[in-house]
N, C-alpha and C positions, 0 to 999 in steps of 0.2 A: 275623585273617588267618593262614592256615596257612603253615608253613615253605616248602612247595613253591610256593605262589603268590607268596610274597615272593621266592624264588629266581628264578622266572620273570620277575617284574617287574624285578628287578635285571639280569637278562640282557637283557631287552628294552631297558631304559634304556641299558645299555652299548652295544648295537648301534646304537641311535638316536643316541647321542652320537658314536659313531665315524663314522657316516654324515654327521652334521652337520659334523664336523671335516674329512672328506674334501671336502665341498662347499665349505667355507671355503678349503681349500687349492687350489681351482681345478678340481676334478673335475666341477663343475657339477651339474645335477640328475641324480639317480640313480634316477629313476622306472622305468627299464628293468629294475631289479633286482627283478622281481616273482616271483611263485610259480614260474613256468617256470624262471627262472634259478636260484632256490634248489634246485629239484628237480634240475636238471642238475648243480649243484655237489655236491649230495648223492650223485648217481649217480657222480660222479667220485671222491669220497671212498670210497664203497663199493667201487668198482673197485680202488682202490689197496690198501685193506685186504684184499680178497679175494686180490689178487696176492701180498701179503706172506704171508698164511696158506698159500697154495699153495706158496710158496717154502720156508717153514718145513717143511711136510710133505715136500717133496722133499729137504730137508737131512737130515731124520730118516731117510728112506728110504735116502739115500746112506750114512749111518753104519751102518745095518743091513747093507747090501750089502757095505760095506768090511770089516766084522767077520767076514763069512762067506766072504771070498775065500780060496782055497786056495793061491794062489801070486802072485808079483809081476806076472805078465803079466795075470792076471785083475783084479788091483787097478788096473793102469794102464788096462785097458779100461773098468772101471767109472768111474774118474775122468774119462776122456776123454768117455764118453757123458754123464756128468753135466754137465761144462762145456759141451759142445756144445748140450745141451738147454737149459741155463741161458741161454746166449747167444741162442739162438733165441727163448726165452720173453721175455727182456728186450727184444729187438728188436721182437717182436710187441706187447708191452705198451706200449712207448714210442709206437709208431704209434697204438695204440688210445687212449692218453691224449691224444696231440696232437689226434686227431680229436674226442674228447669235449670237450676244452678249447676247440677252435675253435667247436664248436656251442654251448657254454655262453656264450662271449663274443660270438657273432654279434649278439645284440640290442644289445650295447653299441656296436658299430661302426655300427649303423644309427641309433642315437639321436643 
């Protein structure tokens, strides 16, 4: 047996055991957690990671702009623009994540 297949088997067993524990705790049958649900959760995770990457990029851009400010009024303007844009992006992203989460869990509420 190769190391990668052993690792895959260990991960699969861990997930299977966790699902069995949740069922024993009263969550009932979790058959609704099929491929569609896993894909939606993967999309949700990808969205969060992409958002974080975008925010880091904007943070680096801010540092560059701050270092090139010629006076305090320009610095204040750059900071104000950055914070307003960040607030707008976080607000938009929160709405998007709520919508994606709702879609991901919809099969659970029907099960």
